[in-house]
C-alpha positions as CSV (number, residue, x, y, z in Angstrom):
1,M,14.0,-5.4,-16.1
2,E,15.5,-8.8,-16.8
3,K,16.2,-7.8,-20.4
4,E,18.3,-4.9,-19.1
5,G,20.7,-7.2,-17.2
6,G,19.0,-7.1,-13.8
7,R,18.1,-10.1,-11.8
8,M,16.2,-10.5,-8.6
9,E,16.3,-12.8,-5.5
10,R,13.7,-12.8,-2.7
11,L,15.0,-13.2,0.8
12,K,14.2,-12.5,4.4
13,V,16.8,-10.4,6.1
14,D,17.3,-8.7,9.5
15,K,15.6,-5.3,9.2
16,T,18.7,-3.5,10.5
17,Q,20.6,-4.6,7.4
18,V,18.4,-2.5,5.1
19,K,19.2,1.2,4.8
20,L,17.1,3.9,3.0
21,L,18.4,5.0,-0.3
22,E,18.1,8.7,-1.2
23,G,15.5,9.6,-3.8
24,E,12.1,9.8,-2.1
25,Y,9.7,11.7,-4.3
26,T,6.3,10.7,-2.9
27,E,4.6,12.8,-0.2
28,F,4.0,11.6,3.4
29,D,0.4,10.8,3.9
30,K,-0.4,10.6,7.7
31,E,-3.7,8.6,7.2
32,N,-2.0,6.0,4.9
33,H,0.9,5.8,7.3
34,F,-1.3,4.8,10.1
35,K,-3.2,2.3,7.9
36,L,0.1,0.8,6.9
37,I,1.1,0.5,10.6
38,S,-2.2,-1.1,11.4
39,S,-1.9,-3.6,8.6
40,L,1.7,-4.5,9.6
41,K,0.6,-5.1,13.1
42,K,-2.4,-7.3,12.1
43,F,-1.0,-9.2,9.1
44,G,2.8,-8.7,9.1
45,Q,4.6,-7.7,6.0
46,I,2.6,-8.7,3.0
47,R,4.6,-7.0,0.3
48,P,8.4,-7.2,-0.1
49,I,10.7,-4.2,-0.1
50,N,12.8,-3.7,-3.2
51,V,16.5,-3.3,-2.4
52,I,19.9,-3.2,-4.2
53,S,23.1,-4.5,-2.8
54,D,26.5,-2.9,-3.1
55,E,29.8,-4.8,-3.3
56,G,30.0,-4.8,0.5
57,N,26.7,-6.6,0.8
58,N,25.0,-3.5,2.2
59,L,21.2,-3.4,1.3
60,Y,19.6,-0.2,0.2
61,C,15.8,0.2,-0.1
62,F,14.8,2.0,-3.2
63,E,11.1,1.1,-3.2
64,G,9.1,0.2,-0.1
65,R,10.7,2.9,2.1
66,K,7.3,3.6,3.8
67,I,7.0,0.0,4.8
68,L,10.5,-0.1,6.1
69,S,10.1,3.3,7.9
70,A,6.8,2.1,9.5
71,I,8.5,-1.1,10.7
72,N,11.4,0.7,12.1
73,S,9.5,3.6,13.7
74,Q,7.0,1.6,15.7
75,H,9.5,-0.9,17.2
76,M,7.3,-3.8,16.1
77,D,8.1,-7.4,16.7
78,L,9.1,-7.8,13.1
79,R,12.8,-8.5,13.2
80,E,13.1,-9.6,9.6
81,V,11.8,-8.0,6.4
82,E,11.1,-9.7,3.1
83,V,13.1,-8.1,0.3
84,N,13.6,-8.4,-3.4
85,I,17.3,-8.0,-3.9
86,W,17.9,-6.6,-7.4
87,S,21.2,-6.5,-9.3
88,L,20.7,-3.3,-11.2
89,N,22.6,-0.3,-12.4
90,L,21.5,3.2,-11.2
91,D,19.5,3.9,-14.4
92,S,17.6,0.6,-14.2
93,M,17.0,1.0,-10.5
94,I,15.5,4.5,-10.9
95,S,13.4,3.2,-13.8
96,L,12.1,0.3,-11.8
97,N,11.3,2.5,-8.8
98,L,9.3,4.9,-11.1
99,I,7.5,2.0,-12.8
100,I,6.5,0.4,-9.4
101,N,5.3,3.6,-7.9
102,D,3.4,4.6,-11.1
103,L,1.4,1.4,-11.0
104,K,-1.5,2.8,-9.0
105,F,-4.9,2.4,-10.6
106,E,-8.0,4.4,-9.9
107,T,-10.7,2.6,-7.9
108,N,-14.1,1.8,-9.5
109,D,-16.3,2.7,-6.6
110,I,-19.3,0.6,-8.0
111,K,-17.2,-2.6,-8.4
112,L,-15.6,-2.0,-5.0
113,S,-19.1,-1.6,-3.5
114,E,-20.2,-4.9,-5.1
115,L,-17.1,-6.7,-3.8
116,L,-17.5,-5.4,-0.3
117,N,-21.2,-6.4,-0.3
118,K,-20.1,-10.0,-0.9
119,I,-18.3,-10.1,2.5
120,N,-20.7,-11.5,5.2
121,K,-19.7,-9.1,7.9
122,P,-17.3,-6.4,6.6
123,D,-15.2,-5.1,9.5
124,A,-13.5,-1.7,9.1
125,G,-10.9,-2.9,11.6
126,K,-9.7,-5.5,9.1
127,L,-10.1,-3.5,5.9
128,P,-8.2,-0.4,4.8
129,Y,-11.3,1.9,5.2
130,T,-12.6,4.0,8.0
131,K,-16.0,2.9,9.4
132,E,-17.7,5.8,7.7
133,L,-16.1,5.1,4.3
134,L,-16.9,1.4,4.5
135,G,-20.5,2.3,5.3
136,D,-20.7,4.5,2.3
137,Y,-19.2,1.8,0.0
138,L,-21.7,-0.7,1.4
139,K,-24.7,1.5,0.7
140,L,-23.5,2.6,-2.8
141,I,-24.9,-0.2,-4.9
142,N,-27.9,-0.5,-2.6
143,F,-28.9,3.2,-3.0
144,D,-32.5,3.5,-4.0
145,W,-32.6,6.2,-6.7
146,L,-36.4,6.0,-7.0
147,E,-36.8,6.7,-3.3
148,Y,-34.3,9.6,-3.6
149,E,-36.4,11.1,-6.6
150,R,-39.6,10.9,-4.4
151,S,-37.9,12.6,-1.4
152,E,-37.1,16.3,-1.1
153,E,-33.5,15.7,-0.5
154,T,-31.1,17.9,-2.4
155,Q,-27.9,16.6,-4.0
156,L,-25.9,18.4,-1.4
157,G,-27.7,16.5,1.3
158,L,-26.2,13.3,0.0
159,F,-22.7,14.5,0.9
160,E,-23.4,15.7,4.5
């Protein structure tokens, strides 16, 4: 976005200074909302919120609204939020918002299973997975297909 005349500065600001900007287009996901709250409580804010500033120095969140909403709704001890303050026109701001939100990649379950199996004692309380899902990922690369062929288990039985 720098080539389009925008510049960015990273700061910590009082959370009450940041207002939500209209333009939400992603759906609310209750499970992810509670994962986000849990992560914020355990680790604090690990990803900055993207904001723009108007001439009156008001800050408006255009990306990261779920982080800001979670921080504000739970009355957490976080008094400051880390922000990227962008100097952008409306077109560039909307474009940046779409680019950031579109940068979600599919998970390769096999590689994730390999990575999780490298952790000595994986703890669902510290990872963004339920206990059941974590267990499934840990078993995935260790699944014995030869044993499965010898058993009378049906494919549907694998998913029960």
